[in-house]
N, C-alpha and C positions, 0 to 999 in steps of 0.2 A: 170213471176213466176219462171222460171228456174234460172234466175240471182240471185234472192233473196235466193233461196234454195242453189244454188252452193256457194254463198258467205258465208252462214252459215256453210257449210261443213268444211271450213278452220278455222272459228272463234269460234266455240263452242266445247263443249266436249261431243258430242253425243255418243262417244265410252266409256265415263266414266261409272261407275256403275249407277249413276243417269240417264244418257242419255239412257243407255240400258234398264233400268227399265221403264222409261217413254215411250220409243218407243215400248216396249212389251205391255204396257197398251193401247197405241193408236192403236196398231195392232189389239187387240181384239175389241176395240170400232169401228174401221173403217170398220169392217165387215158389219156394218149397214149403211155405207155411200152410198150416191147416186152419189157423184162426182167421176169422173173416174181417180183420181190420188192417189198416195201413200202418206198417212199422215206421217209427220216426226216431232218429237219434238226436240228442241234444248234448251240446258240449258245455261243460262248466269248468271253472277253475278248481284246482285241488290236486292232492297227492294221487298217485296211480290208483284208479278204482273205476268200476263200472257197476251199474245198477239197473235191474229190470223192474218195470212197474206195469200194472195192468193197462190194457188198451194198446199194446205195441210200443210203449214208451221205453227207450233205453237211454240212460244217462251215462256219458263217458267223460272222464276228467282229462284236462290237458296233460296232466302228469302221466296218465296212462299212454296217451299218444306219444309222449316223449320216451317212455320206457320201452315201447315195442320197437323191434328192429326191422320189421318187414310188414308189407301189406297182408301177407298170409297170417301173421300173428294177430293183426287187428281183426281180420275176418274170423279167426278162431275165437277171439274175445266176443265179438258181436254174435257169433253162432252160439256160444255158451249162454249169453244173456237172452238170446232169442229162445233157447231151450227152456230157460226158466219160465218164460211167458207161454210158450207152446204147451208146456207141461203143467201150467196153472200154479206154479210154485209161488209166484209173486202175490197172488191174492192173499195168501196166508201172511206174508210180510206186511202188506198194507193194512190188513185187518188188525194185526198186532199193533202197528204204529198208530192207527186211528183210535183204537181202544185206549192205548196208553196215553194219548193226548186228550182224551175225552173230547172228541171233535165237536160235540155240541157247543162247547165253550170257545173253541178256536176256529178260525177260518183257515183256508188253505192259501192265504195271501202271501206266503213265503215259501214258494216251491223249492228254492235252493236249500233252505234250511230243512225242509221236509225230506228231500232226497238224501241230504247228508246225514240226517238222523237215521233214516232207513239203513244207509250204508254202514254207519258206525254202531248202531245199537242192536240191530237184528241181522243175523246171518241165516242163510238157509241151512237145513240139516245136512249132515254128511251124506246121507242117501240122496237128498235133492241135488247136492253138488255133483255127486257121481252120475246121477241121471242127466244133468245138464252137460257134463263132460262127454258122456256117451252120445247125447244128441248132437253136440258140437262136432264131434269126430265124424259121425255119420253124415252130417250136413256138409262138412268140408269135403268128404268123399264125393259128394255130388257136384263139386265145383272143380275148377282147374287148379286150385291151390293144393299144395302137397299136404297130406294128412299129418306130417310131422310138425306142421305149423301149430297144431294144438299144444304139443309138448314144448315147442320152442317158445310159445307165449308165456308159459310158466317159467321157463329158464330166464327169459328177459325180465320178467317181474322180479324173480329172486335176485338176479344180478343187480337190478335197480335198488332193491332193498338193502343188499349187502353194501353197495357203494354209499347209499344214504347213511347207513349205520356207521361206516368208517368215517365219513365226513363229519357226522355228529360227534364221534369220539375225538376226532382231530380238533374240532372247534372247542370242545370242553377242555382239552389239554392246553390250549393256548390261552 
């Protein structure tokens, strides 16, 4: 877990305005964490997505920040990803990825590629997603944000996807 976090220190813009903002939000949320490590959020380029990795590492794409319409929605996403970590779901994801890459032959010198592969190739099971959703909802209840932020984050993501799909169809027609 230290290797992944250390790799992202150099590769992301955690010190940018977005990085500082997200790390301030996760700092508030992590007061409710049971795991004994410091949560860190790293911002990378990409389409709307977020990813949880062991050791309290959460990856958020700029596209996700653009798709969300409120701070409450961003908190809901961070809470969901934190749920995957708190519930130990991400260890299975990383184990899958490491085995599939035969890590003995490759180093983790490309953390952005690693996280994108995790996001694109392997998803959590339906039951793990539901557990993380419940965790997020219960965590948001412990904050000053409205619990409807959890559902609103899904609506914003779907709205973004529908707009992107329409834009793609329009571009192909021209």
